[in-house]
C-alpha positions as CSV (number, residue, x, y, z in Angstrom):
1,M,-13.7,98.9,-41.7
2,A,-14.9,99.0,-38.3
3,V,-17.4,95.3,-39.1
4,L,-14.3,94.4,-41.4
5,G,-11.8,94.1,-38.9
6,S,-13.8,92.6,-35.7
7,L,-14.0,89.3,-38.5
8,F,-10.7,90.0,-38.8
9,V,-9.5,89.4,-35.1
10,L,-12.5,86.3,-35.0
11,L,-10.3,84.7,-38.5
12,I,-7.3,85.1,-36.1
13,A,-8.7,83.9,-32.6
14,R,-9.8,81.2,-34.6
15,L,-6.3,79.7,-36.7
16,G,-5.1,80.5,-32.2
17,H,-6.7,78.4,-31.0
18,V,-6.6,75.3,-33.5
19,Q,-3.4,76.1,-34.3
20,L,-2.4,75.9,-29.8
21,V,-5.1,74.6,-28.5
22,E,-6.8,72.0,-30.4
23,G,-3.2,70.5,-31.7
24,P,-2.0,68.6,-34.4
25,P,-4.7,65.6,-36.1
26,A,-4.1,62.5,-34.7
27,P,-1.2,60.6,-35.2
28,R,-2.9,57.4,-35.1
29,A,-6.3,59.0,-37.2
30,P,-5.3,57.3,-40.6
31,A,-4.1,54.0,-39.5
32,A,-8.1,53.8,-38.4
33,L,-9.0,54.3,-42.1
34,M,-8.1,50.0,-42.2
35,T,-7.0,47.5,-40.0
36,R,-5.7,44.1,-40.1
37,T,-5.5,41.5,-36.9
38,L,-2.6,39.3,-38.0
39,T,-3.0,36.2,-36.1
40,E,0.6,33.5,-34.7
41,A,-0.3,29.8,-33.8
42,A,-0.3,28.5,-30.6
43,A,2.3,25.9,-30.2
44,R,0.2,22.7,-29.4
45,G,1.0,20.8,-25.4
46,T,3.0,17.9,-25.8
47,I,1.9,14.1,-24.4
48,L,4.5,12.4,-22.1
49,D,4.3,9.6,-20.6
50,R,4.5,9.0,-16.8
51,R,8.8,8.3,-16.8
52,G,8.3,11.9,-19.0
53,R,8.5,10.3,-22.6
54,P,6.9,12.2,-25.2
55,L,4.5,9.9,-26.7
56,V,3.5,13.1,-28.9
57,A,5.3,16.1,-30.6
58,N,5.6,19.0,-32.2
59,R,7.1,19.0,-35.8
60,Y,6.6,21.3,-39.2
61,T,5.3,20.1,-42.3
62,T,5.8,22.0,-45.6
63,T,1.5,22.7,-47.3
64,V,1.5,23.4,-51.0
65,T,-1.7,25.9,-50.8
66,V,-3.9,27.6,-53.3
67,P,-6.3,31.1,-52.6
68,R,-10.2,30.0,-53.6
69,S,-11.0,32.7,-55.6
70,V,-7.7,31.1,-58.1
71,L,-10.3,28.1,-58.6
72,L,-13.1,30.2,-58.8
73,D,-11.6,32.1,-61.2
74,A,-10.4,30.0,-64.0
75,P,-12.4,28.5,-66.9
76,D,-11.7,24.6,-65.8
77,G,-12.8,25.6,-62.5
78,G,-8.8,25.4,-61.4
79,R,-9.0,21.4,-62.2
80,G,-5.8,22.2,-64.9
81,L,-4.1,23.7,-62.0
82,V,-5.0,20.8,-59.3
83,A,-4.0,18.5,-61.7
84,A,-0.3,20.2,-63.0
85,V,0.5,20.5,-59.3
86,A,-0.5,16.7,-58.8
87,G,1.7,16.0,-61.1
88,V,4.5,18.0,-59.6
89,L,4.2,15.9,-56.6
90,Q,3.4,12.5,-57.9
91,R,-0.1,12.2,-56.1
92,P,-3.0,11.0,-57.1
93,F,-5.1,14.0,-58.5
94,E,-8.4,12.7,-56.5
95,D,-6.7,13.5,-53.4
96,L,-5.9,17.2,-54.3
97,W,-8.7,17.5,-56.3
98,G,-11.1,16.5,-52.4
99,K,-9.2,18.8,-50.8
100,T,-10.3,21.2,-53.3
101,M,-14.3,21.1,-52.2
102,L,-15.6,21.7,-48.3
103,C,-17.0,19.1,-46.7
104,G,-20.7,18.5,-46.7
105,T,-21.0,20.2,-49.8
106,A,-21.8,18.4,-52.9
107,G,-19.1,16.2,-54.4
108,A,-17.2,16.3,-51.4
109,P,-14.9,13.8,-50.5
110,P,-15.9,12.4,-46.8
111,A,-13.7,14.2,-43.4
112,P,-11.1,14.3,-43.0
113,A,-9.9,13.8,-46.8
114,C,-12.2,17.0,-48.5
115,F,-11.0,20.4,-47.0
116,N,-13.2,21.0,-43.2
117,G,-11.7,24.6,-42.8
118,S,-12.5,28.2,-43.3
119,P,-13.3,29.1,-47.1
120,Y,-11.6,32.0,-47.1
121,V,-8.3,30.9,-46.7
122,P,-6.0,29.3,-48.5
123,I,-6.5,25.9,-49.7
124,P,-4.2,22.7,-48.4
125,L,-4.2,21.3,-51.6
126,A,-1.5,18.9,-50.3
127,T,0.7,18.3,-47.1
128,E,4.2,16.9,-46.5
129,V,5.5,17.7,-49.4
130,D,9.0,17.2,-49.9
131,A,10.4,21.3,-49.9
132,Q,12.5,20.8,-53.2
133,Q,9.3,19.8,-55.1
134,A,7.2,22.7,-53.5
135,L,9.8,25.1,-54.2
136,S,9.5,24.1,-57.6
137,L,5.6,25.1,-57.8
138,L,7.2,28.8,-57.2
139,E,10.0,28.6,-59.6
140,R,7.2,28.4,-62.3
141,P,4.5,31.3,-61.4
142,E,3.7,31.5,-65.4
143,T,2.5,27.8,-64.9
144,F,1.2,27.9,-60.7
145,A,-0.3,30.9,-60.7
146,G,-1.5,31.6,-57.2
147,I,0.4,27.8,-55.8
148,G,1.6,28.9,-51.9
149,V,4.2,27.4,-49.7
150,V,4.4,27.7,-46.0
151,S,5.2,25.5,-43.1
152,E,2.8,24.3,-41.2
153,P,2.5,22.6,-37.9
154,S,2.5,18.8,-37.3
155,R,2.3,16.5,-34.4
156,D,4.6,14.0,-34.6
157,H,4.8,10.0,-32.8
158,P,8.5,9.7,-31.5
159,M,8.2,7.1,-30.5
160,A,6.2,5.1,-33.0
161,P,6.4,2.6,-34.4
162,R,7.8,0.5,-31.4
163,V,5.0,2.8,-29.7
164,S,1.6,3.5,-31.0
165,A,-0.9,3.8,-28.5
166,A,-3.0,5.2,-31.4
167,H,-6.3,5.0,-29.5
168,L,-5.3,6.2,-26.6
169,L,-3.8,9.4,-27.9
170,G,-5.7,9.9,-31.0
171,Y,-5.3,12.3,-33.9
172,V,-5.8,16.1,-34.9
173,G,-7.2,18.1,-38.1
174,R,-8.0,21.0,-38.9
175,P,-11.2,22.7,-37.5
176,S,-14.5,23.2,-39.8
177,A,-16.0,27.1,-40.4
178,D,-18.6,25.9,-37.7
179,E,-16.6,25.0,-35.3
180,V,-14.0,28.5,-35.9
181,T,-17.6,30.3,-36.1
182,A,-18.3,28.8,-32.3
183,S,-14.9,29.4,-30.7
184,A,-15.8,32.8,-29.8
185,G,-12.1,33.4,-31.4
186,R,-10.8,30.6,-29.4
187,V,-10.0,28.5,-32.4
188,G,-9.0,30.2,-35.9
189,D,-8.8,29.2,-39.3
190,E,-5.5,27.2,-38.9
191,D,-5.7,25.6,-36.0
192,L,-6.0,22.2,-34.9
193,V,-8.3,21.0,-32.7
194,G,-7.5,16.7,-31.6
195,R,-10.3,14.8,-33.1
196,S,-10.0,11.7,-30.8
197,G,-8.3,10.1,-27.9
198,L,-6.1,11.9,-25.3
199,E,-5.9,15.4,-28.5
200,A,-9.8,15.4,-27.8
201,E,-10.7,14.9,-24.3
202,Y,-8.3,17.9,-23.1
203,D,-8.3,20.1,-26.7
204,Q,-8.6,22.8,-24.5
205,V,-5.3,22.3,-22.7
206,L,-3.5,21.1,-25.6
207,R,-4.2,23.7,-27.6
208,G,-3.4,26.3,-25.7
209,T,-4.5,30.8,-27.3
210,N,-3.3,31.7,-31.0
211,G,-1.6,35.5,-30.2
212,R,-3.2,38.9,-31.4
213,T,-0.9,41.5,-33.9
214,V,-3.2,44.2,-35.0
215,V,-2.1,46.6,-37.7
216,S,-2.5,49.7,-39.5
217,I,-2.5,49.4,-43.7
218,D,-2.4,51.6,-46.0
219,P,-4.2,52.0,-50.0
220,R,-1.6,49.8,-51.0
221,G,-2.2,46.8,-49.0
222,A,1.5,47.7,-46.8
223,V,1.7,47.6,-43.0
224,T,2.1,50.6,-41.6
225,D,2.4,50.6,-38.0
226,T,1.5,47.7,-35.4
227,L,-1.2,48.9,-33.4
228,S,-1.2,46.3,-30.5
229,S,0.1,42.7,-30.2
230,V,-0.4,39.5,-28.0
231,P,2.1,37.1,-27.8
232,P,1.1,34.0,-28.3
233,T,0.2,31.3,-25.0
234,P,1.4,27.9,-25.8
235,G,-0.9,24.3,-25.3
236,L,-0.4,22.5,-21.3
237,D,1.5,19.7,-22.2
238,L,-0.3,16.6,-20.9
239,L,1.1,13.8,-18.9
240,T,0.1,10.3,-18.2
241,H,-0.1,7.5,-16.9
242,I,1.3,4.8,-19.6
243,D,3.9,4.1,-19.6
244,A,5.3,3.4,-23.0
245,D,6.8,-0.1,-22.1
246,V,4.8,-1.6,-20.8
247,Q,1.9,0.3,-23.9
248,A,4.7,-1.4,-25.7
249,A,4.3,-5.1,-24.5
250,A,0.7,-4.6,-24.4
251,E,0.3,-3.6,-28.1
252,R,3.5,-7.1,-29.5
253,A,0.9,-9.6,-26.6
254,L,-2.1,-8.7,-28.6
255,S,-0.6,-8.8,-32.2
256,R,0.6,-12.1,-31.1
257,A,-2.7,-13.1,-29.4
258,V,-4.2,-12.8,-32.7
259,S,-1.5,-14.7,-34.8
260,R,-1.6,-17.2,-32.5
261,A,-5.9,-17.7,-33.1
262,R,-5.3,-17.4,-36.7
263,A,-3.0,-19.7,-36.9
264,D,-5.7,-22.3,-35.2
265,G,-8.0,-21.2,-37.9
266,H,-10.3,-18.6,-36.1
267,P,-11.1,-14.6,-38.0
268,A,-10.0,-13.3,-34.9
269,D,-10.9,-10.1,-36.4
270,S,-10.9,-7.5,-32.9
271,G,-9.4,-7.5,-29.9
272,A,-8.2,-5.7,-26.9
273,A,-5.5,-5.0,-24.7
274,V,-5.8,-2.8,-21.0
275,V,-3.4,-3.0,-17.4
276,I,-5.0,-0.5,-15.4
277,D,-3.5,0.5,-11.7
278,V,-5.7,-1.7,-9.1
279,T,-5.0,0.9,-6.7
280,N,-6.0,4.1,-8.1
281,G,-7.8,3.4,-11.3
282,A,-4.4,4.9,-13.5
283,V,-4.4,2.9,-17.5
284,V,-1.0,2.6,-17.8
285,G,-1.3,0.6,-21.2
286,A,-4.1,-0.3,-23.2
287,A,-3.8,-1.9,-27.0
288,S,-6.7,-2.9,-29.5
289,H,-6.6,-4.7,-32.6
290,P,-6.8,-3.5,-35.2
291,T,-4.3,-0.5,-35.2
292,Y,-3.1,2.3,-37.1
293,D,-0.6,4.4,-37.9
294,P,-1.3,7.9,-35.9
295,G,1.6,9.6,-38.2
296,I,-0.8,8.5,-41.0
297,F,-3.3,12.3,-40.4
298,T,-0.2,14.2,-39.5
299,G,-1.0,17.3,-42.0
300,G,-3.9,15.3,-43.6
301,I,-5.2,11.8,-44.7
302,T,-5.9,10.8,-48.1
303,A,-8.9,10.0,-49.2
304,A,-8.5,5.3,-50.0
305,E,-6.5,5.6,-46.6
306,L,-9.3,7.2,-44.7
307,R,-11.3,4.6,-46.6
308,R,-9.1,1.2,-45.5
309,L,-9.9,2.5,-41.8
310,T,-13.5,3.0,-42.1
311,D,-14.1,0.4,-44.0
312,E,-15.5,-2.7,-41.8
313,K,-14.9,-5.4,-43.3
314,A,-11.5,-4.6,-43.2
315,G,-12.2,-4.1,-39.4
316,A,-12.2,-0.8,-39.4
317,A,-9.1,0.3,-37.5
318,L,-10.3,3.6,-36.3
319,R,-12.5,2.0,-33.7
320,S,-11.6,1.7,-30.3
321,R,-11.9,-1.6,-28.7
322,I,-10.7,-1.3,-25.8
323,I,-13.4,1.3,-25.0
324,A,-16.5,0.8,-28.0
325,E,-16.7,-2.4,-28.4
326,T,-18.5,-4.3,-26.9
327,Y,-18.1,-8.2,-26.8
328,P,-20.6,-11.4,-24.2
329,P,-17.5,-12.1,-21.3
330,A,-17.9,-15.7,-20.4
331,S,-16.8,-17.0,-17.8
332,T,-15.1,-13.6,-17.0
333,F,-17.8,-12.6,-15.4
334,K,-18.1,-16.1,-12.8
335,V,-16.4,-12.9,-10.1
336,I,-19.2,-11.4,-10.1
337,S,-21.7,-14.6,-10.0
338,V,-20.1,-16.6,-6.6
339,P,-21.0,-12.5,-5.0
340,A,-24.9,-12.6,-6.6
341,A,-25.3,-16.5,-5.8
342,V,-24.5,-15.9,-2.4
343,S,-26.5,-12.4,-2.0
344,A,-29.8,-15.3,-3.2
345,G,-28.8,-17.4,-0.2
346,A,-25.6,-20.1,-1.1
347,S,-23.4,-20.6,1.3
348,L,-19.4,-20.6,-0.4
349,K,-19.6,-24.2,2.4
350,G,-21.9,-26.3,-0.1
351,K,-21.3,-28.5,-2.4
352,Y,-23.5,-28.1,-5.7
353,E,-23.5,-31.1,-8.6
354,C,-21.4,-29.9,-12.0
355,S,-22.4,-32.1,-14.2
356,P,-21.5,-32.3,-18.4
357,S,-25.1,-30.3,-18.9
358,Y,-28.1,-28.8,-16.9
359,R,-31.6,-29.3,-18.2
360,I,-33.7,-26.6,-18.5
361,G,-37.5,-27.6,-20.0
362,D,-36.5,-28.5,-23.8
363,H,-33.3,-26.9,-23.9
364,V,-29.9,-28.8,-22.8
365,F,-27.4,-26.7,-21.7
366,H,-24.0,-28.1,-21.9
367,N,-21.0,-27.1,-20.3
368,Y,-18.3,-24.9,-22.6
369,E,-14.6,-24.8,-20.6
370,S,-15.1,-28.3,-18.7
371,R,-15.9,-30.9,-17.7
372,G,-18.6,-33.2,-15.6
373,Y,-16.7,-32.9,-11.7
374,G,-20.0,-34.6,-9.5
375,R,-20.7,-32.2,-7.0
376,I,-18.1,-29.8,-5.9
377,D,-17.5,-26.7,-4.3
378,L,-18.4,-23.2,-5.1
379,H,-13.9,-22.7,-5.1
380,R,-13.2,-25.7,-7.3
381,A,-16.5,-24.1,-10.3
382,L,-14.3,-21.4,-10.3
383,V,-10.7,-22.8,-11.0
384,V,-12.3,-25.5,-13.7
385,S,-15.3,-23.1,-14.6
386,C,-17.6,-25.7,-14.3
387,D,-20.5,-23.3,-15.9
388,T,-23.0,-26.0,-14.9
389,V,-23.1,-25.1,-11.4
390,F,-23.9,-21.3,-11.7
391,Y,-26.5,-22.6,-14.3
392,R,-28.5,-23.6,-11.1
393,L,-27.0,-21.3,-9.4
394,A,-29.1,-18.6,-11.6
395,H,-31.8,-21.6,-12.1
396,Q,-33.6,-21.5,-8.5
397,A,-32.3,-17.3,-7.9
398,W,-35.1,-16.8,-11.2
399,I,-37.2,-18.6,-9.5
400,D,-36.9,-17.6,-6.4
401,Q,-37.9,-14.2,-7.7
402,G,-41.4,-15.3,-9.0
403,G,-39.7,-16.7,-13.0
404,I,-41.5,-16.1,-16.2
405,S,-44.9,-14.3,-13.7
406,A,-42.2,-11.8,-12.5
407,P,-42.9,-8.3,-12.8
408,V,-41.0,-6.7,-15.1
409,G,-39.4,-4.4,-12.4
410,R,-38.3,-7.3,-10.4
411,V,-34.4,-7.0,-9.6
412,D,-32.5,-10.6,-10.2
413,P,-30.1,-10.9,-8.0
414,F,-27.3,-11.4,-10.9
415,V,-28.2,-8.5,-12.2
416,A,-28.6,-6.6,-10.1
417,M,-24.7,-7.1,-9.0
418,A,-23.4,-6.7,-12.3
419,R,-25.0,-3.4,-11.5
420,S,-23.1,-3.0,-8.8
421,F,-19.4,-3.4,-10.3
422,G,-20.3,-1.5,-13.0
423,L,-21.2,-3.2,-15.9
424,G,-24.2,-1.7,-18.3
425,G,-22.7,2.6,-17.9
426,S,-20.1,4.1,-18.0
427,T,-16.5,3.7,-16.9
428,G,-15.9,7.4,-16.6
429,V,-12.7,7.1,-19.2
430,D,-11.3,10.7,-19.9
431,L,-11.2,8.9,-23.4
432,P,-14.6,9.4,-25.9
433,G,-16.7,7.1,-27.7
434,E,-17.5,5.2,-24.6
435,A,-19.1,2.2,-25.3
436,T,-22.0,1.5,-21.7
437,G,-22.7,-2.0,-22.9
438,T,-25.4,-4.2,-21.7
439,I,-27.3,-6.1,-18.8
440,P,-30.1,-7.4,-20.2
441,D,-32.6,-8.0,-17.6
442,R,-36.0,-7.5,-17.4
443,A,-37.2,-4.3,-18.5
444,W,-34.2,-4.4,-20.7
445,K,-36.5,-7.6,-22.7
446,R,-39.0,-5.6,-22.9
447,E,-37.8,-2.7,-24.1
448,Y,-35.9,-4.3,-26.8
449,W,-38.9,-6.1,-27.9
450,E,-41.2,-3.5,-28.3
451,A,-38.4,-2.3,-30.6
452,S,-37.6,-4.2,-32.9
453,R,-40.9,-6.3,-32.5
454,Q,-42.1,-5.7,-35.7
455,E,-39.4,-6.8,-38.4
456,T,-38.5,-10.2,-35.9
457,C,-43.1,-11.0,-36.3
458,A,-42.3,-10.2,-39.8
459,R,-39.2,-12.2,-40.0
460,A,-41.6,-14.6,-38.3
461,R,-43.7,-14.7,-41.3
462,T,-40.8,-14.7,-44.1
463,G,-38.1,-16.9,-42.6
464,Y,-35.0,-15.9,-44.4
465,P,-35.3,-17.0,-47.9
466,Q,-31.9,-15.7,-49.0
467,L,-30.0,-17.5,-45.8
468,A,-31.6,-20.7,-46.8
469,R,-29.9,-20.5,-50.0
470,T,-26.5,-20.9,-48.5
471,D,-27.2,-22.6,-44.7
472,K,-30.3,-24.1,-44.3
473,E,-29.8,-25.2,-41.2
474,R,-29.4,-21.6,-39.9
475,A,-31.9,-20.3,-41.5
476,A,-34.2,-22.5,-40.0
477,Y,-33.1,-22.1,-36.6
478,L,-33.2,-18.6,-36.7
479,T,-36.7,-18.2,-37.9
480,R,-37.6,-20.2,-35.1
481,L,-36.4,-18.3,-32.5
482,A,-38.3,-15.3,-35.1
483,K,-41.4,-17.2,-34.6
484,E,-40.6,-17.5,-30.6
485,N,-39.3,-13.6,-30.3
486,C,-42.8,-12.2,-32.6
487,A,-44.5,-14.3,-29.9
488,S,-43.4,-14.1,-26.7
489,G,-39.7,-11.9,-26.7
490,F,-40.3,-9.2,-23.1
491,Q,-40.1,-12.3,-21.5
492,Y,-37.7,-12.9,-18.8
493,R,-36.9,-16.5,-19.4
494,A,-34.6,-19.1,-17.0
495,G,-32.6,-19.3,-20.9
496,D,-31.4,-15.6,-20.3
497,A,-30.6,-16.5,-16.5
498,V,-28.4,-18.9,-16.8
499,N,-26.8,-17.5,-19.4
500,L,-25.9,-14.2,-18.2
501,S,-24.7,-16.4,-14.7
502,I,-21.9,-17.2,-16.9
503,G,-21.2,-13.9,-19.0
504,Q,-23.3,-15.2,-22.3
505,G,-26.6,-14.9,-24.5
506,D,-27.0,-10.6,-24.4
507,L,-25.5,-9.9,-21.1
508,A,-22.1,-6.9,-23.2
509,V,-19.1,-5.6,-22.4
510,T,-16.3,-3.1,-22.6
511,P,-12.2,-4.8,-22.6
512,L,-12.1,-1.4,-19.9
513,Q,-14.9,-2.6,-18.3
514,M,-13.7,-6.2,-17.2
515,A,-10.7,-4.6,-16.4
516,V,-12.7,-2.8,-13.8
517,V,-14.0,-5.3,-12.0
518,F,-11.7,-7.6,-11.4
519,A,-9.5,-3.7,-10.0
520,A,-11.7,-4.5,-7.3
521,I,-12.6,-8.2,-6.9
522,A,-7.8,-7.2,-6.2
523,N,-8.3,-4.5,-4.1
524,G,-11.6,-5.2,-1.3
525,G,-13.9,-3.9,-3.2
526,T,-13.3,-0.5,-4.6
527,L,-13.8,0.8,-7.8
528,W,-12.3,3.5,-9.5
529,Q,-12.4,5.2,-12.4
530,P,-9.8,4.8,-15.0
531,Q,-8.0,7.5,-16.4
532,V,-4.9,8.2,-18.9
533,A,-4.0,11.4,-18.0
534,A,-2.1,12.3,-15.1
535,G,-2.0,15.7,-14.8
536,F,-1.2,18.8,-17.3
537,R,2.4,21.3,-16.7
538,S,2.9,24.6,-18.0
539,G,5.6,26.6,-20.0
540,T,7.7,27.6,-16.7
541,G,7.9,23.9,-15.3
542,A,4.2,23.8,-13.0
543,V,2.7,20.2,-12.4
544,T,-1.4,20.2,-11.3
545,Q,-2.0,16.4,-10.8
546,I,-5.6,15.0,-11.9
547,P,-6.9,13.7,-8.3
548,A,-7.5,9.9,-8.6
549,H,-12.1,9.5,-8.5
550,H,-13.6,6.9,-5.7
551,V,-16.9,6.3,-7.2
552,G,-17.6,3.6,-5.0
553,T,-17.5,0.2,-3.2
554,V,-19.1,-2.8,-4.0
555,P,-21.2,-4.5,-2.1
556,V,-19.7,-7.4,-1.2
557,A,-18.3,-9.2,1.9
558,G,-15.2,-8.8,2.2
559,G,-14.8,-12.5,3.1
560,V,-16.6,-13.1,-0.3
561,L,-13.7,-11.3,-2.0
562,A,-11.3,-12.6,0.3
563,Y,-12.4,-16.8,-1.5
564,V,-13.2,-15.0,-5.2
565,R,-9.1,-14.3,-5.0
566,R,-8.4,-17.7,-3.8
567,A,-9.8,-19.4,-6.3
568,L,-8.4,-17.0,-9.1
569,A,-5.1,-17.6,-8.2
570,D,-5.5,-21.5,-8.4
571,V,-7.1,-20.7,-11.9
572,T,-2.7,-20.1,-12.4
573,R,-1.9,-22.7,-11.3
574,P,-1.5,-25.9,-12.6
575,G,-4.9,-27.8,-12.6
576,G,-6.8,-24.2,-13.4
577,S,-7.5,-23.4,-16.6
578,A,-5.0,-21.1,-17.3
579,G,-2.7,-23.4,-15.7
580,S,-0.7,-24.2,-18.8
581,A,-0.3,-20.6,-19.5
582,F,1.0,-19.9,-16.8
583,A,3.1,-22.7,-16.7
584,G,7.1,-21.5,-15.9
585,F,5.5,-18.1,-14.8
586,P,7.5,-17.8,-12.0
587,Q,5.0,-17.4,-8.7
588,D,7.2,-17.9,-6.0
589,R,8.7,-14.2,-7.1
590,F,5.6,-12.4,-8.3
591,P,2.1,-14.3,-7.4
592,V,-1.3,-13.7,-10.3
593,A,-4.9,-15.1,-10.3
594,G,-7.3,-14.6,-12.9
595,K,-9.8,-16.3,-15.0
596,T,-10.3,-17.7,-18.1
597,G,-13.3,-16.8,-20.7
598,T,-14.4,-18.4,-24.2
599,G,-17.2,-16.9,-25.0
600,E,-20.3,-18.2,-26.9
601,V,-21.5,-16.4,-30.4
602,F,-23.9,-17.7,-32.7
603,G,-22.9,-17.5,-36.4
604,H,-19.4,-16.7,-35.0
605,A,-16.5,-18.3,-33.4
606,A,-15.6,-18.1,-30.0
607,T,-14.5,-15.6,-27.9
608,A,-10.9,-15.7,-26.0
609,W,-10.7,-13.6,-22.5
610,F,-8.4,-13.7,-19.9
611,A,-8.6,-11.3,-17.2
612,G,-6.4,-11.1,-14.1
613,Y,-4.2,-9.4,-12.0
614,G,-1.3,-9.8,-9.7
615,P,0.6,-9.4,-7.8
616,T,-1.1,-11.7,-5.6
617,T,0.9,-10.9,-2.2
618,R,0.1,-6.5,-2.6
619,P,-2.1,-6.4,-6.1
620,R,-1.3,-3.5,-8.5
621,Y,-2.3,-4.1,-11.8
622,A,-5.1,-5.8,-14.0
623,V,-4.4,-6.7,-16.9
624,V,-7.9,-8.0,-19.6
625,V,-6.8,-9.3,-22.2
626,V,-9.9,-10.4,-25.5
627,V,-10.0,-11.2,-29.4
628,G,-12.8,-12.1,-30.5
629,Q,-13.6,-15.2,-32.8
630,G,-10.3,-15.8,-31.2
631,G,-11.6,-19.5,-30.3
632,S,-9.8,-20.1,-26.6
633,G,-9.7,-18.3,-24.2
634,S,-6.7,-20.2,-21.7
635,Q,-5.3,-20.7,-25.3
636,V,-4.8,-17.9,-26.9
637,A,-5.6,-14.5,-24.4
638,A,-4.2,-16.7,-21.6
639,P,-0.6,-16.8,-23.3
640,A,-0.9,-12.7,-23.9
641,V,-2.0,-12.1,-20.4
642,R,0.8,-13.6,-19.2
643,E,2.8,-12.0,-21.1
644,I,1.8,-8.9,-20.4
645,F,3.1,-9.1,-17.0
646,D,6.6,-10.4,-18.0
647,V,7.1,-6.9,-18.3
648,L,5.2,-5.4,-15.8
649,R,7.1,-7.6,-12.9
650,V,10.1,-5.8,-13.8
651,E,8.5,-2.7,-14.3
652,R,6.5,-2.6,-11.1
């Protein structure tokens, strides 16, 4: 009885401890058995012009989805279901079927026509769907089992079609599975990420931070409680230096220049227009030809549309001719050649022979934009764009450097001056995909020769038999060139030096680089980093400015730059190479200066250039227009620059 009594006392004590000390089980213990994290997408920031007008905003579109498991479980892989959906939505089956394949897998079309998202989320079969058509699918679940309809955020371009700015703004798309994994939770499966332009460059600040809500669910999958919740943080608005009115003028002027060139029988297959503020490098406007509607990416793009935008024969409209395409700068380069010649010993007070042609060995170099003018100074040489004056100066500098025997490391003064103006390197603009261009100096010649020697020597032996069937003269020329380059293509010849002095040969620049050059001429020698974005604005209205970035000063005396500016001011007046293009322009109220350029490209029509700035009394804007295979710079590009200045003189 004593033992039993002791056990009974211990039992009572244990029950009391459990009841009174340990207490009831924690209520959240069942929730710990199964939880789910729900994501609430953050609103993407808008992109505004310098006056606060929205260039890119947000809107919501209807999307039809299907879980991947539904397709995998179907006997035909889901083709019948997708075909039925395509029929109701009146869209090509191939476009919807392409979205069922993960990008990078066998048979998948190229992005973004494939599905560039996570394999664990519903597949967006069709976007930008009419809401009534989409809801009709839900009304027939027996036919469209598993089909869902969701409302998704997408980008809107409120100022289109008046203002495109496609190559500045860029577009967005869904992240790939690898991007989601690599982001460590910062990017979700359903997020929109920037793919080009400002959308890509400032993606992190525009995208914001998604919200997270953790809920507990029971075995049936029903939510039983909310355990934690963090609201989304919207992305910041991006303030830009773009002026919508100037941007519209640049796009309009470039389009008219292309039409003008084609009316004269030229292909005019590419081009660009750039407007920058010479006082700080701000990109006020920039257009690229051919262009595209940035809204085409809203909600996705079809395979056919993507092929059209990337097809080289159709112009590869996605490529930005502003920063990613290079052209020979032609006579616009002479604003660099004058200070280069002075650094090599030429005098601004000297007179130089402007003959119709200039012979070096057995090759004759001709004036392209002008006739012979006899002995003239460098001011006149710029105004009438006399090539032979610069041929003579560059040839003499080449001889002084040691000619053909000069060591590879010896720097030509024209090459050195080009580099000091930033050519041959990145401008640092806040846009992805910038090309650096080419300055063909002695080192570049040798590197290129070593890289291409095998192919060049093979052509020297075989020639161009296929081309010879249609163009014997060109095939013969190319064969002679291959033989010469096979043997001595590494040499920096006199022809290389004189071609460089007038912006020809292998010299290649982007339109933005030349805008930076003319901005430096206009402002007295300061090189600014081009900048499209001006700052960021939070939801509370707080603004963070992006400061202008000074990257250097050109090593040219102020007197030399002033000499060049006086000559450029005469180019746009009667007697200058762009005098006719600016006839009637109010030079008394808004005087402008500039330089024409007509670049020869073997086997193609000439490249038309005009680069200028204004007003000359207090320089504010540099404007560059180039039209590939457009013909004459004075007849095609100069009128386009004038059109842009017609707006700038009012907008100022």
